[in-house]
C-alpha positions in Angstrom: 170.6 110.9 298.3 173.9 109.3 297.5 174.7 108.8 293.8 177.7 106.8 292.7 179.0 107.3 289.1 181.3 104.5 288.2 183.4 105.7 285.2 184.1 109.4 284.8 184.7 109.7 281.1 182.7 111.9 278.8 179.3 110.5 279.8 179.9 109.9 283.5 181.6 113.2 284.0 178.8 115.0 282.1 176.3 113.2 284.2 178.0 114.4 287.4 178.2 118.0 286.2 174.5 117.9 285.2 173.4 116.5 288.6 175.5 119.2 290.3 174.0 121.9 288.1 170.5 120.7 289.1 171.3 121.8 292.7 169.3 118.9 294.3 169.1 119.3 298.0 171.1 116.8 300.0 172.6 115.2 296.9 176.1 113.6 297.4 177.9 112.5 294.2 180.6 110.0 294.5 182.9 109.6 291.4 184.6 106.3 290.9 187.1 106.5 288.0 189.8 104.0 287.1 192.7 106.5 287.5 193.7 109.0 290.1 194.3 111.6 287.3 190.6 111.4 286.3 189.5 111.7 289.9 191.5 114.9 290.3 190.1 116.3 287.0 186.5 115.5 288.1 187.2 117.3 291.4 188.6 120.4 289.7 185.6 120.6 287.4 183.3 120.1 290.4 181.6 117.1 288.8 181.7 115.2 292.1 181.6 115.8 295.8 183.9 113.0 296.7 185.7 110.2 294.9 187.7 107.0 295.1 189.3 104.6 292.6 188.0 101.7 294.8 184.8 100.4 293.2 183.6 98.6 296.3 184.2 101.6 298.6 182.6 104.0 296.2 179.2 102.2 295.8 178.8 101.6 299.6 175.6 103.3 300.7 174.7 104.6 297.3 171.0 105.0 296.5 171.6 105.2 292.8 174.6 103.7 290.9 175.4 104.7 287.3 177.7 102.3 285.4 179.5 104.5 282.9 182.3 102.2 282.0 183.1 100.9 278.5 180.5 98.3 277.5 182.8 95.3 277.9 183.4 96.3 281.5 179.8 96.9 282.6 179.0 93.3 283.6 182.3 92.4 285.2 182.1 95.6 287.3 178.5 94.9 288.2 179.5 91.4 289.4 182.3 92.9 291.5 180.2 95.6 293.2 177.0 93.5 293.6 177.7 92.3 297.2 178.2 96.0 298.3 175.0 97.4 296.8 172.5 98.5 299.5 169.0 97.1 299.6 166.7 99.4 297.7 169.4 100.8 295.4 168.8 101.5 291.8 171.5 100.5 289.3 171.6 101.7 285.7 174.1 101.8 282.9 174.9 104.0 279.9 175.8 101.2 277.5 174.4 101.2 274.0 173.4 97.5 274.0 170.7 96.2 276.2 169.9 92.5 275.9 173.3 91.3 276.9 173.6 93.8 279.8 170.1 93.4 281.2 170.2 89.6 281.0 173.7 89.5 282.5 172.7 91.9 285.2 169.9 89.6 286.3 172.5 87.1 287.3 174.4 89.5 289.6 171.9 91.9 291.1 171.1 90.9 294.7 167.5 90.6 295.9 166.1 94.0 296.8 168.4 95.9 294.4 166.9 97.1 291.1 168.6 97.2 287.7 167.2 99.5 285.0 168.9 99.3 281.6 169.6 102.8 280.3 171.0 104.4 277.2 172.9 107.7 276.9 171.4 108.8 273.6 174.8 110.4 272.9 177.3 110.1 270.0 176.8 109.9 266.3 174.9 107.6 264.0 178.2 106.8 262.3 180.9 104.8 264.0 
């Protein structure tokens, strides 16, 4: 199984480390951060198996794609990567808002790709 994590901040990086800790057989984790420095840090912490800063290259062949970018980037990134998503892939996000993301995702997700709105349940009740 190939899992792409787009955004390797606190949530995306933690997700990568949790997946690695689960020791799932034949799991390949691809990290896709915005900066090379983040990619290097994720490799050092063993949160990913491979990585790239190229969104399109990173999601190619992924069975599951986690969108762990800031909320305002989720839909623009989804629109960008949509043509590269493989048929049967599952795409989810870790944004805290759902209506806008799910309704927007419906516009970009190709037929045969499945979007499931997620929520990290992380952070505080106070901004």
